[in-house]
C-alpha positions in Angstrom: -151.9 -34.1 193.4 -151.5 -36.0 190.2 -148.4 -38.3 189.9 -147.5 -40.2 186.8 -144.6 -42.6 186.2 -142.0 -40.6 184.3 -139.6 -43.5 183.8 -139.2 -43.8 180.0 -140.7 -47.0 178.7 -139.4 -49.3 176.0 -141.9 -51.7 174.4 -144.4 -51.2 177.2 -141.9 -52.0 179.9 -140.5 -49.5 182.4 -136.8 -48.8 181.8 -136.2 -48.7 185.6 -137.5 -50.9 188.4 -140.3 -49.4 190.4 -139.2 -47.3 193.4 -140.8 -45.2 196.0 -141.0 -41.8 194.5 -138.5 -39.3 196.1 -139.2 -35.6 196.0 -137.6 -35.0 192.5 -139.4 -38.0 191.0 -142.7 -36.7 192.4 -142.1 -33.2 191.1 -141.1 -34.4 187.7 -144.2 -36.7 187.7 -146.4 -33.7 188.3 -144.7 -31.4 185.8 -144.1 -33.8 182.9 -147.8 -34.1 181.7 -148.1 -30.4 181.5 -144.6 -29.7 180.1 -144.8 -32.4 177.4 -148.4 -31.9 176.3 -147.3 -30.1 173.1 -145.2 -33.1 171.9 -147.4 -35.0 169.5 -145.5 -38.3 169.3 -144.8 -40.9 172.1 -141.2 -41.3 171.0 -140.7 -37.6 171.6 -142.2 -38.0 175.1 -139.7 -40.7 175.8 -136.7 -38.8 174.5 -137.7 -35.7 176.4 -137.9 -37.7 179.6 -134.5 -39.4 178.9 -133.0 -35.9 178.4 -134.6 -34.4 181.5 -133.5 -37.3 183.6 -130.0 -37.1 182.2 -129.8 -33.4 183.1 -130.8 -34.3 186.6 -128.7 -37.4 187.1 -125.6 -37.4 184.8 -122.3 -36.6 186.5 -120.2 -33.6 185.3 -120.8 -31.9 182.0 -124.3 -32.6 180.7 -123.3 -33.5 177.1 -125.6 -35.6 175.0 -123.1 -38.4 175.1 -123.1 -38.3 178.9 -126.9 -38.3 179.0 -127.2 -41.2 176.6 -124.6 -43.3 178.5 -126.9 -43.3 181.6 -129.4 -45.5 179.8 -127.3 -48.0 178.0 -128.9 -49.3 174.8 -132.3 -47.9 175.7 -131.6 -44.7 173.8 -128.7 -43.8 171.5 -126.6 -40.7 171.5 -127.6 -40.2 167.8 -131.4 -40.3 168.7 -131.0 -37.8 171.5 -128.9 -35.5 169.3 -131.5 -35.5 166.6 -134.3 -34.9 169.2 -132.6 -31.8 170.5 -130.7 -30.4 167.5 -132.6 -31.4 164.4 -136.2 -32.2 165.4 -139.0 -29.9 164.6 -140.8 -29.6 167.9 -141.6 -26.1 169.1 -140.0 -25.1 172.4 -142.4 -22.1 173.0 -145.4 -24.1 174.2 -143.2 -26.1 176.6 -141.8 -22.8 178.1 -145.3 -21.3 178.4 -146.5 -24.5 180.1 -143.6 -24.3 182.6 -144.3 -20.6 183.3 -148.0 -21.3 184.0 -147.2 -24.3 186.1 -144.9 -22.2 188.3 -147.5 -19.5 188.8 -150.0 -22.1 189.8 -148.0 -23.6 192.6 -145.7 -20.8 193.7 -146.3 -17.2 194.7 -144.4 -15.5 191.9 -143.5 -12.0 193.2 -141.6 -10.7 190.1 -140.3 -11.6 186.7 -136.5 -11.2 186.6 -134.6 -10.7 183.4 -131.0 -11.8 183.6 -128.1 -11.8 181.1 -126.5 -15.3 180.5 -122.9 -15.5 179.2 -121.7 -18.8 177.7 -118.0 -18.8 176.9 -117.0 -20.7 173.8 -113.7 -21.8 172.4 -114.6 -21.8 168.7 -116.6 -19.6 166.2 -119.2 -22.1 165.0 -121.9 -22.2 167.8 -124.8 -20.0 166.9 -124.5 -16.4 168.2 -120.9 -16.7 169.4 -118.8 -13.6 169.0 -115.6 -12.2 170.5 -116.9 -9.2 172.4 -116.3 -7.0 175.4 -118.5 -8.0 178.4 -119.0 -4.8 180.6 -120.2 -6.8 183.6 -117.0 -8.8 183.6 -114.7 -6.0 182.4 -113.0 -8.3 179.8 -113.2 -9.5 176.2 -114.7 -13.0 175.8 -115.5 -15.3 172.9 -119.1 -16.1 174.0 -122.8 -16.5 173.4 -125.1 -14.1 175.2 -128.8 -14.6 175.9 -131.5 -13.1 178.1 -133.4 -15.3 180.4 -136.7 -14.4 182.1 -137.2 -16.0 185.5 -140.2 -16.6 187.7 -139.0 -15.4 191.1 -140.2 -15.5 194.7 -138.3 -15.5 198.0 -138.7 -19.3 198.0 -138.2 -20.5 194.4 -136.8 -19.1 191.2 -136.7 -20.8 187.8 -136.1 -19.6 184.2 -139.1 -19.8 181.9 -138.1 -18.1 178.7 -134.9 -17.4 176.7 -133.8 -15.3 173.7 -130.4 -15.8 172.2 -128.7 -12.5 171.2 -127.6 -12.6 167.6 -125.1 -9.9 166.5 -125.1 -8.3 163.1 -122.1 -10.4 162.0 -124.2 -13.6 162.0 -126.4 -12.1 159.2 -123.6 -10.9 156.9 -122.6 -14.4 155.9 -125.5 -16.4 154.4 -123.5 -19.7 154.5 -122.7 -19.3 158.2 -126.3 -18.5 159.0 -127.5 -21.5 157.1 -125.1 -23.9 158.9 -126.7 -23.1 162.2 -130.2 -23.0 160.8 -131.2 -19.5 161.9 -134.9 -19.1 160.8 -135.7 -16.7 158.1 -137.8 -14.5 160.4 -135.0 -13.9 162.8 -132.8 -10.8 162.3 -130.0 -8.9 164.1 -130.9 -6.9 167.2 -129.3 -4.9 169.9 -129.0 -6.5 173.4 -131.7 -4.1 174.6 -134.0 -5.1 171.8 -133.4 -8.7 172.6 -134.2 -8.1 176.2 -137.4 -6.1 175.5 -138.7 -8.7 173.1 -138.3 -11.7 175.3 -139.8 -9.8 178.3 -142.7 -8.7 176.2 -143.4 -12.2 175.0 -143.2 -13.7 178.5 -145.0 -11.1 180.6 -147.6 -9.9 178.1 -148.2 -12.5 175.3 -148.4 -15.5 177.6 -151.1 -14.0 179.8 -149.2 -14.5 183.0 -150.0 -12.9 186.3 -149.1 -9.2 186.3 -146.0 -8.8 188.4 -143.1 -6.3 188.4 -140.4 -6.9 185.9 -136.9 -6.7 187.4 -134.1 -6.2 184.8 -130.8 -7.2 186.3 -128.2 -6.0 183.8 -126.5 -2.6 183.4 -126.0 -3.3 179.7 -129.6 -2.4 178.8 -130.1 1.1 177.3 -132.6 2.5 179.8 -133.5 5.4 177.4 -134.8 2.7 175.0 -136.1 0.2 177.5 -138.4 2.4 179.6 -140.3 3.9 176.6 -140.8 0.3 175.3 -142.8 -0.6 178.4 -144.4 2.8 179.0 -147.9 1.8 177.8 -147.8 -1.9 179.0 -148.8 -1.3 182.6 -146.0 -3.5 183.8 -144.0 -2.0 186.7 -140.4 -1.9 185.8 -137.3 -2.0 188.0 -134.0 -1.8 186.1 -130.4 -1.9 187.4 -128.7 1.4 186.5 -125.2 2.3 185.7 -123.5 4.9 187.8 -123.0 7.1 184.7 -126.6 7.1 183.5 -127.7 10.7 182.9 -130.8 11.7 184.8 -132.7 14.9 185.3 -133.7 15.6 188.9 -137.4 16.4 189.4 -137.8 15.5 193.2 -139.2 18.4 195.3 -137.1 17.0 198.2 -134.0 18.2 196.3 -135.1 21.7 195.3 -131.5 22.9 194.8 -131.0 20.3 192.1 -134.4 20.5 190.4 -134.1 20.5 186.6 -130.4 19.6 186.6 -129.1 16.7 184.6 -126.2 14.7 186.1 -124.9 11.1 186.5 -127.0 8.7 188.6 -124.4 8.2 191.3 -124.1 12.0 191.7 -127.9 12.3 192.1 -127.9 9.6 194.8 -124.9 11.2 196.5 -127.0 14.3 197.1 -129.8 12.2 198.6 -127.8 10.7 201.4 -129.9 12.4 204.0 -133.0 10.7 202.6 -131.7 7.2 203.3 -133.8 5.0 205.6 -133.3 1.5 206.9 -134.8 -1.2 204.7 -135.0 -4.7 206.4 -135.4 -8.0 204.6 -135.1 -11.6 205.6 -133.1 -14.1 203.7 -135.1 -17.3 203.2 -132.0 -19.6 203.3 -131.7 -21.6 206.5 -128.2 -20.3 207.3 -129.1 -16.7 206.8 -131.1 -14.2 208.7 -132.4 -10.6 208.8 -130.4 -8.0 206.9 -130.6 -4.2 207.0 -129.8 -1.9 204.1 -130.0 1.9 203.8 -132.2 2.9 200.9 -133.5 6.1 199.3 -135.5 7.1 196.2 -135.3 10.3 194.2 -137.8 11.4 191.5 -136.0 11.8 188.1 -136.7 11.8 184.4 -134.7 10.4 181.5 -133.3 13.2 179.2 -134.0 12.4 175.6 -132.0 13.6 172.6 -132.0 17.4 172.5 -132.5 17.8 176.2 -136.2 17.0 176.4 -137.7 14.4 178.7 -137.9 10.9 177.3 -141.5 9.6 176.7 -141.8 7.4 179.8 -142.8 9.8 182.5 -141.3 10.3 185.9 -139.2 7.6 187.4 -137.6 6.9 190.7 -133.9 6.3 191.2 -133.3 3.8 194.0 -130.0 3.7 195.9 -129.3 0.7 198.1 -126.2 0.2 200.3 -125.2 -2.0 203.2 -126.0 -0.5 206.5 -122.5 -1.2 207.7 -121.0 0.8 204.8 -119.6 -2.3 203.0 -119.7 -2.5 199.2 -120.8 0.0 196.6 -124.2 1.6 196.3 -126.5 -0.3 194.0 -128.5 1.9 191.7 -131.9 1.0 190.2 -134.5 2.9 188.1 -138.2 2.2 188.5 -141.6 3.2 187.3 -142.9 2.4 190.8 -142.6 5.9 192.0 -145.0 5.6 194.9 -143.6 2.3 196.2 -141.8 2.3 199.6 -138.0 1.8 199.4 -138.4 -1.4 201.5 -140.5 -3.0 198.9 -138.1 -2.1 196.1 -135.2 -3.4 198.1 -137.0 -6.8 198.4 -137.5 -6.9 194.7 -133.8 -6.3 194.1 -133.1 -9.2 196.4 -135.0 -11.5 194.1 -132.4 -10.7 191.4 -129.7 -11.8 193.9 -131.6 -15.1 194.5 -131.8 -15.7 190.8 -128.0 -15.3 190.6 -127.5 -17.7 193.5 -129.9 -20.3 192.0 -128.3 -20.1 188.6 -125.0 -21.0 190.2 -126.4 -23.6 192.6 -129.0 -25.2 190.3 -128.8 -24.1 186.6 -125.1 -24.8 186.4 -125.6 -28.3 188.0 -128.3 -29.3 185.4 -126.1 -28.1 182.5 -127.7 -24.9 181.4 -124.5 -23.8 179.6 -123.4 -27.3 178.6 -125.0 -27.6 175.1 -122.2 -28.5 172.6 -124.2 -28.4 169.4 -124.2 -25.5 167.0 -127.7 -25.0 165.8 -130.2 -22.3 166.7 -133.0 -24.8 167.4 -130.7 -27.1 169.3 -129.6 -24.3 171.7 -133.2 -23.3 172.4 -134.4 -26.9 173.0 -131.5 -27.6 175.3 -132.1 -24.5 177.5 -135.8 -25.2 177.5 -135.3 -28.7 178.9 -132.6 -27.5 181.3 -135.0 -24.9 182.6 -137.5 -27.6 183.3 -134.8 -29.6 185.1 -133.9 -26.5 187.1 -137.6 -26.2 188.1 -137.7 -29.8 189.3 -134.7 -29.3 191.5 -135.9 -25.9 192.8 -139.4 -27.2 193.7 -138.3 -30.6 195.1 -138.2 -30.6 198.9 -139.9 -27.3 199.1 -142.7 -27.0 201.6 -145.9 -26.8 199.7 -147.9 -23.7 200.3 -151.7 -23.3 200.1 -152.9 -21.3 197.0 -153.8 -17.7 197.5 -152.2 -14.4 198.0 -149.0 -14.1 200.0 -147.4 -10.7 199.7 -143.8 -9.9 200.4 -143.2 -10.0 204.1 -142.9 -6.8 206.1 -144.7 -3.5 206.1 -144.6 -3.0 202.3 -146.4 -5.3 199.9 -147.1 -5.5 196.2 -150.2 -3.4 196.7 -147.9 -0.4 197.3 -146.8 -0.7 193.7 -150.4 -0.5 192.4 -150.7 -4.3 191.9 -152.9 -6.9 193.4 -151.0 -9.3 195.7 -151.8 -12.3 193.5 
């Protein structure tokens, strides 16, 4: 294990007195050399460490002022603001380094894509728009972004982000210039935003092949599945109850060839449900049982023909006690056992829990600046702070394969376990 002193130094002297490294300090000491390797200047290293420590230690909202106040005259609010909002350092190498670090020390079981909503009071922060949020059932003035998370039953952490920029941000050149949106960036749908950040993360970064779990019903599945049809990446996407599907499963011969809403398809498959057990890794939780079933389906394309993504499986998951609504998912893993697929959906739940328990605490949504680059640099450093918290205190595991527990493993999905 390599440990370095990550207390920022001023004029060759440590800014803090020497202390015995607690778990967070140790984790930050191991991560920092890899994370900051792409920063070319020593002053950028120091400011990055000040910012990281501020995200980890500042009380309340993690504004740049609150972070700077922790360190007195060692670093000014103006210097930190420039480092995050106006500097030229590229956030992509830092995110890629974080992703590779996590895959090297944890057993990543899936990449989870999740929608992030950041409510705003004004109209000047990049990407903000007054819009209807289907998942909340209300209109909000907000930014929206897609985060891609490295996820296992023990640790989840965000590794990449893409800010969704609506068309309105490209209709006013002055408004675009004020937040410094780069020339190569253009408007896109939320599904295009999601597909591009997932493709960059999972394919362009040469990361371990793992299933991609998309945890939002706002994605257009008819667009998303064809996007990944030739990638070889197994896909599991949360489905809306009204998604139109064509039944192709021989176990439902009476419905073969019929097109109907997803919830109706699953309603006809109730006799196919089987128990799917999973164990919550949290200390205060235990073993859970759900009822799950899969049905072979295809996506109808325009004109009634099948979409160009082959046969899919519709997964329905409900609590064994009959509590709550049935969760619906579509997947390319048509031969996977329902128990494995249920475990993968639970990783999305863990990402949600860790966002609330960790990301919110390290200020993921607290950036008060307006610029495109500033937003990206802030969430990059906040993702690193999240990883430090998530990894600290975690029992270290030996390297090597560790499939999901239980009778079904990643090999059932046509993937190696590591």
